[in-house]
C-alpha positions as CSV (number, residue, x, y, z in Angstrom):
1,M,11.4,14.4,-8.6
2,F,14.0,15.4,-6.1
3,I,13.8,18.9,-4.5
4,I,16.7,21.1,-3.5
5,A,16.5,22.0,0.2
6,Q,18.5,24.7,2.0
7,R,18.4,26.2,5.5
8,Y,17.4,29.9,5.7
9,G,17.4,31.9,8.9
10,G,17.2,28.9,11.1
11,I,14.2,27.5,9.2
12,V,14.5,24.6,6.7
13,M,13.2,26.3,3.5
14,T,12.5,24.1,0.5
15,H,12.4,25.4,-3.0
16,G,10.3,23.6,-5.6
17,I,12.7,23.8,-8.5
18,I,10.1,22.8,-11.0
19,K,6.8,24.0,-9.6
20,G,7.9,27.5,-8.7
21,K,6.7,29.9,-6.1
22,Q,3.3,28.4,-5.3
23,Y,5.1,25.3,-4.0
24,Q,7.3,27.3,-1.7
25,K,4.3,28.0,0.4
26,Y,3.2,24.4,0.2
27,W,6.7,23.1,1.3
28,F,6.9,25.8,4.0
29,K,3.7,24.4,5.6
30,L,5.1,20.9,5.5
31,I,8.2,22.0,7.3
32,M,6.3,23.9,10.0
33,T,4.2,20.7,10.5
34,D,7.4,18.7,10.8
35,Q,8.7,21.2,13.4
36,K,5.5,20.6,15.4
37,L,5.8,16.9,15.2
38,I,9.6,16.8,15.9
39,C,9.0,18.9,19.0
40,S,6.4,16.5,20.3
41,I,8.8,13.5,19.8
42,F,11.7,15.3,21.4
43,P,10.1,17.3,24.2
44,K,13.4,19.0,25.2
45,Y,12.8,21.3,22.3
46,K,10.0,23.7,23.2
47,N,10.0,25.8,20.0
48,F,11.3,25.8,16.5
49,Q,13.8,28.5,17.1
50,K,15.9,26.2,19.2
51,F,16.8,24.2,16.1
52,S,20.0,25.7,14.8
53,S,21.3,24.9,11.3
54,D,23.5,22.2,12.9
55,E,20.8,20.5,14.9
56,V,18.3,19.8,12.1
57,D,19.4,19.0,8.7
58,T,17.2,18.0,5.8
59,I,19.0,14.9,4.4
60,S,16.8,14.6,1.3
61,S,13.2,15.4,0.2
62,K,11.2,14.1,-2.6
63,F,7.8,14.9,-4.1
64,S,5.6,12.1,-5.3
65,G,2.1,12.9,-6.6
66,K,0.6,14.8,-3.7
67,H,2.7,13.2,-1.0
68,A,5.9,14.5,0.5
69,V,8.5,12.3,2.3
70,M,11.0,14.2,4.3
71,F,14.1,12.8,6.0
72,Y,15.7,14.6,9.0
73,K,18.8,14.2,11.2
74,V,17.9,15.5,14.7
75,I,20.7,16.0,17.3
76,D,19.5,16.1,20.9
77,T,21.2,17.9,23.8
78,N,23.3,14.8,24.5
79,G,24.7,14.9,21.1
80,E,23.0,11.8,19.9
81,N,21.8,11.6,16.3
82,H,18.2,10.5,15.4
83,H,17.5,9.8,11.8
84,I,13.8,10.1,11.2
85,V,11.5,10.1,8.2
86,I,8.2,12.1,8.1
87,K,5.5,11.1,5.6
88,H,2.8,13.6,4.6
89,K,-0.5,12.2,3.4
90,N,-3.4,14.3,2.3
91,S,-7.0,13.9,1.0
92,L,-6.1,14.7,-2.7
93,V,-4.7,11.3,-3.3
94,V,-8.0,9.8,-4.6
95,P,-8.8,12.4,-7.3
96,F,-5.1,12.9,-8.2
97,G,-4.6,9.1,-8.4
98,A,-7.7,8.7,-10.5
99,T,-6.4,11.4,-12.9
100,L,-3.1,9.7,-13.3
101,L,-4.4,6.2,-14.0
102,S,-7.5,6.9,-16.1
103,P,-6.9,6.3,-19.8
104,S,-10.1,8.3,-20.7
105,F,-12.4,10.9,-19.1
106,D,-15.2,8.4,-19.2
107,I,-13.3,5.9,-17.1
108,F,-12.1,8.7,-14.8
109,L,-15.8,9.5,-14.0
110,K,-16.6,5.9,-13.4
111,I,-13.7,5.5,-11.0
112,I,-14.5,8.7,-9.1
113,M,-18.3,8.1,-9.0
114,R,-18.7,4.3,-9.0
115,H,-15.5,2.6,-8.0
116,R,-16.3,1.5,-4.4
117,I,-13.3,-0.8,-4.0
118,F,-10.6,1.7,-5.0
119,G,-9.1,1.5,-1.5
120,F,-7.4,4.9,-1.1
121,N,-10.1,6.8,0.7
122,S,-9.2,7.9,4.3
123,G,-5.7,6.4,3.8
124,R,-4.1,9.4,5.4
125,K,-5.8,8.7,8.8
126,R,-5.9,4.9,8.4
127,E,-2.1,4.5,8.5
128,K,-1.9,6.7,11.6
129,L,-4.5,4.6,13.4
130,F,-2.9,1.4,12.3
131,Y,0.4,2.2,13.9
132,E,-1.3,3.5,17.0
133,K,-3.6,0.5,17.5
134,V,-1.7,-2.5,16.1
135,D,-0.8,-5.1,18.7
136,G,2.7,-4.7,20.1
137,S,3.6,-8.3,19.5
138,L,3.6,-7.5,15.8
139,S,5.9,-4.5,16.0
140,G,9.0,-6.5,15.0
141,A,7.8,-6.5,11.4
142,L,7.0,-2.8,11.3
143,P,9.0,0.5,11.2
144,Q,9.5,2.1,14.6
145,F,6.6,4.6,14.8
146,L,7.4,7.8,16.7
147,G,4.2,9.8,16.4
148,A,1.8,11.6,14.2
149,C,-0.1,14.9,13.9
150,E,-3.0,16.2,11.8
151,S,-3.5,19.5,10.1
152,F,-6.2,21.8,11.8
153,N,-8.8,20.8,9.1
154,G,-7.8,17.1,9.1
155,Q,-6.9,17.1,5.4
156,R,-3.3,16.2,6.0
157,V,-1.7,13.7,8.4
158,S,2.1,13.5,9.1
159,L,3.6,10.3,10.3
160,A,7.1,10.2,11.9
161,M,9.2,7.0,12.2
162,V,12.8,6.0,12.6
163,E,14.5,5.9,9.2
164,F,15.2,2.4,8.0
165,S,17.1,0.9,5.1
166,R,15.2,0.0,2.0
167,G,17.4,-3.1,1.8
168,R,18.0,-5.4,-1.1
169,E,15.6,-6.3,-3.9
170,V,12.8,-8.7,-2.8
171,I,12.8,-11.9,-4.8
172,F,10.5,-14.9,-5.2
173,G,12.7,-16.9,-2.8
174,D,12.0,-14.5,0.0
175,L,8.2,-15.3,0.1
176,Y,8.5,-18.0,2.7
177,K,10.0,-15.6,5.3
178,I,7.5,-12.8,4.3
179,I,4.7,-15.3,4.7
180,D,5.9,-16.2,8.2
181,L,5.5,-12.6,9.2
182,I,2.3,-11.6,7.4
183,T,0.5,-14.7,8.7
184,D,1.1,-13.4,12.2
185,F,-1.0,-10.3,11.3
186,H,-3.6,-12.5,9.7
187,A,-3.9,-14.8,12.7
188,K,-3.9,-12.0,15.2
189,Y,-7.0,-10.4,13.8
190,Y,-8.7,-13.4,12.3
191,N,-12.4,-12.6,12.0
192,N,-12.0,-9.7,14.5
193,R,-14.4,-7.2,12.9
194,R,-13.9,-4.7,15.8
195,I,-10.7,-3.5,14.2
196,I,-12.6,-2.2,11.1
197,R,-13.8,0.7,13.1
198,E,-10.8,1.1,15.3
199,M,-8.3,1.4,12.5
200,R,-10.8,2.7,9.8
201,L,-9.9,-0.2,7.6
202,N,-11.2,-0.6,4.1
203,Y,-14.1,-3.0,4.2
204,Y,-16.4,-3.9,1.3
205,T,-19.8,-5.4,0.9
206,P,-21.3,-7.3,-2.0
207,N,-23.1,-4.1,-2.9
208,D,-19.8,-2.3,-3.2
209,Y,-18.6,-4.8,-5.7
210,R,-21.9,-4.6,-7.5
211,S,-21.6,-0.8,-7.8
212,S,-18.1,-1.1,-9.1
213,R,-18.8,-3.5,-11.9
214,G,-19.1,-0.8,-14.5
215,A,-15.7,0.8,-13.5
216,L,-14.0,-2.6,-13.4
217,R,-15.4,-3.7,-16.8
218,A,-14.4,-0.4,-18.5
219,L,-10.9,-0.3,-17.0
220,F,-10.1,-4.0,-17.7
221,N,-11.5,-4.0,-21.3
222,Y,-10.0,-0.7,-22.4
223,Y,-6.9,-2.8,-23.3
224,Y,-8.9,-5.8,-24.6
225,D,-6.5,-6.7,-27.5
226,E,-3.6,-6.6,-25.1
227,N,-5.5,-8.6,-22.6
228,V,-6.0,-11.4,-25.1
229,K,-2.2,-11.5,-25.8
230,L,-1.5,-11.4,-22.1
231,Y,-4.0,-13.9,-20.7
232,G,-5.3,-15.8,-23.7
233,K,-8.8,-15.6,-25.0
234,E,-10.1,-18.3,-22.7
235,L,-8.9,-16.6,-19.6
236,V,-10.2,-13.2,-20.7
237,E,-13.7,-14.8,-21.1
238,V,-13.3,-16.2,-17.6
239,I,-12.2,-12.9,-16.2
240,N,-15.1,-11.0,-17.9
241,G,-17.6,-13.5,-16.6
242,F,-16.1,-13.0,-13.1
243,I,-16.7,-9.2,-13.4
244,E,-20.4,-9.7,-14.2
245,H,-20.9,-11.8,-11.0
246,I,-18.2,-10.4,-8.8
247,D,-20.7,-9.4,-6.1
248,E,-22.1,-12.9,-5.9
249,E,-18.6,-14.4,-5.9
250,Y,-17.6,-12.1,-3.0
251,A,-20.6,-13.1,-0.9
252,K,-19.3,-16.7,-1.0
253,V,-16.0,-15.8,0.6
254,M,-17.0,-13.3,3.3
255,D,-16.9,-16.0,6.1
256,C,-13.1,-15.7,6.7
257,Q,-11.7,-12.2,6.8
258,T,-8.9,-10.4,8.7
259,L,-6.5,-7.5,8.7
260,T,-4.6,-7.4,5.4
261,H,-1.9,-5.1,4.1
262,N,-3.7,-4.7,0.8
263,D,-0.6,-3.5,-1.0
264,L,1.9,-6.2,-0.1
265,T,4.4,-5.8,-3.0
266,P,8.2,-5.5,-3.0
267,R,8.1,-1.7,-3.0
268,N,6.5,-1.9,0.5
269,I,8.9,-4.5,2.0
270,S,12.4,-3.9,3.3
271,I,14.8,-6.9,3.5
272,D,18.0,-6.0,5.3
273,E,19.0,-7.3,8.8
274,R,15.3,-7.9,9.3
275,I,12.2,-7.8,7.2
276,I,10.0,-4.6,7.6
277,I,6.6,-4.3,6.1
278,Y,5.5,-0.6,5.7
279,D,3.0,1.7,4.1
280,W,-0.2,0.3,5.6
281,E,-2.4,3.1,4.3
282,L,-4.5,0.7,2.2
283,A,-5.0,-1.8,5.0
284,C,-8.2,-3.7,4.6
285,F,-10.5,-6.2,6.3
286,Q,-10.8,-9.0,3.8
287,N,-9.6,-12.5,2.9
288,P,-6.1,-13.1,4.1
289,E,-5.3,-14.8,0.8
290,H,-5.4,-11.3,-0.8
291,D,-1.9,-10.5,0.6
292,L,-0.6,-13.9,-0.7
293,V,-2.0,-13.2,-4.2
294,E,-0.3,-9.7,-4.4
295,L,3.0,-11.3,-3.3
296,L,2.8,-13.9,-6.0
297,F,1.8,-11.6,-8.8
298,T,4.6,-9.0,-8.0
299,T,7.5,-11.4,-7.2
300,A,7.1,-14.3,-9.7
301,D,9.9,-14.2,-12.2
302,D,10.8,-16.1,-15.4
303,N,12.7,-18.7,-13.4
304,C,9.9,-19.8,-11.0
305,T,7.8,-22.7,-12.2
306,F,4.1,-23.5,-11.8
307,E,5.0,-26.1,-9.3
308,Q,7.1,-23.6,-7.2
309,I,4.2,-21.2,-7.1
310,R,1.8,-24.0,-6.0
311,K,4.4,-24.9,-3.3
312,V,4.4,-21.4,-1.9
313,I,0.5,-21.4,-1.9
314,G,0.6,-24.7,0.1
315,Y,3.1,-23.3,2.5
316,Y,0.9,-20.2,3.1
317,R,-2.2,-22.4,3.8
318,K,-0.2,-24.5,6.3
319,Q,1.1,-21.5,8.1
320,L,-2.4,-19.9,8.3
321,V,-4.0,-23.1,9.6
322,N,-1.2,-23.6,12.2
323,K,-1.5,-20.1,13.5
324,T,-5.2,-19.6,13.5
325,K,-5.9,-23.2,14.7
326,K,-8.8,-23.3,12.2
327,G,-9.0,-25.9,9.5
328,I,-9.6,-24.8,5.9
329,S,-11.2,-27.3,3.4
330,D,-9.8,-27.7,-0.1
331,E,-13.0,-26.3,-1.6
332,E,-13.0,-23.2,0.7
333,F,-9.3,-22.4,0.2
334,T,-9.6,-22.8,-3.6
335,R,-12.7,-20.6,-3.7
336,R,-10.9,-17.8,-1.8
337,M,-7.7,-18.1,-3.9
338,R,-9.8,-17.9,-7.1
339,F,-11.8,-14.9,-6.0
340,N,-8.8,-12.9,-4.7
341,A,-6.6,-13.7,-7.8
342,L,-9.3,-12.7,-10.3
343,E,-10.2,-9.6,-8.2
344,Y,-6.6,-8.5,-8.2
345,V,-6.5,-8.9,-12.0
346,V,-9.6,-6.8,-12.6
347,N,-9.0,-4.2,-9.9
348,R,-5.4,-3.5,-8.7
349,L,-3.5,-5.0,-11.6
350,A,-5.8,-3.2,-14.1
351,I,-5.1,0.0,-12.3
352,F,-1.4,-0.5,-12.3
353,R,-1.4,-1.4,-16.0
354,S,-3.4,1.7,-16.9
355,Y,-1.1,3.9,-14.9
356,S,1.9,2.4,-16.5
357,K,0.7,2.9,-20.0
358,K,-0.6,6.4,-19.5
359,N,2.5,7.6,-17.6
360,H,5.1,5.5,-19.5
361,N,6.6,3.8,-16.5
362,K,7.2,0.1,-15.5
363,L,5.0,-0.1,-12.5
364,A,3.1,-3.2,-13.8
365,S,5.8,-4.7,-16.0
366,G,6.9,-7.2,-13.5
367,C,3.3,-8.5,-13.0
368,E,2.5,-8.7,-16.7
369,K,5.4,-11.0,-17.6
370,N,4.2,-14.0,-15.6
371,V,0.6,-13.1,-14.9
372,R,-0.9,-16.0,-16.8
373,K,1.3,-18.5,-14.9
374,V,0.5,-17.0,-11.6
375,L,-3.3,-16.7,-12.3
376,R,-3.5,-20.4,-13.4
377,A,-1.7,-21.5,-10.3
378,C,-4.2,-19.5,-8.1
379,L,-7.2,-20.9,-9.9
């Protein structure tokens, strides 16, 4: 939903054309936060009153769930233009997201109370810490981070970065170049558990998976008849068997973990003059193969064959081995690919499918078309 913005008395005032007066106050708070952050980035400006209507211009604003993304053009005293984007993240994303995706109140309660691997908790602070702590040698694949600030109660975090092009559509043929980049992150933090605390990464234990079984089972099987059509009855039985023993399966693959994006899909990748990977709010310490699995499920199209998918998987394994200097046995790699593919199906993909059906959008449509082919290639 796009919002009309206009300047009023030297202050950028945003009017929620649908939500009404209550959101005027909400947007005003966001603008004042932006003012504080912009002043910290461009210290020549000491207070907001120095921004005239010609010096700060809201290019566009959009409202998505409980997030706001604001784009600004800042002109400094030398006349140089700076195009920046400020993302606002707040603590309401978990309950709000659970409400949007839950097909029933019973499943909503299971997700809120028992789903330990949901991944969105503390995302507002995680992304800030990620950009502040990530090794500088990896910055070439990231947006140019300018700074961040938190609200006084810590419930909202604002992140500022140089605006970048969303680029062209990501296709299956791009995976080799994306793998070259993401394996740099995987190799850099391979089995480095220290970053879990430093970046507040998502991290799960077998007990987390055990506690989540009820929510996973309910969410996946809510669309049982459609699952049979999508996966086939044989695979549905395999998937349900996996859910019942997901904690035991996870315990078998915990020996190799690293920093992962944990939402590595085309909507978080920009391909233009260079490849940029952004939106690291779900970053997790887990098997590196998880990022590969997400890429495969969300980019495989009708034209790619089983053999092509297997070739990409082989290329990823070769890159990971070369960069980490650690060998991976066939059994170990197969076990990790199997776990992460099935976990993606019963967790993230089930969430996307439920959200798409409840809200009548196409978030999961790309994954659903070729899910059986990709799943069999990963198993």
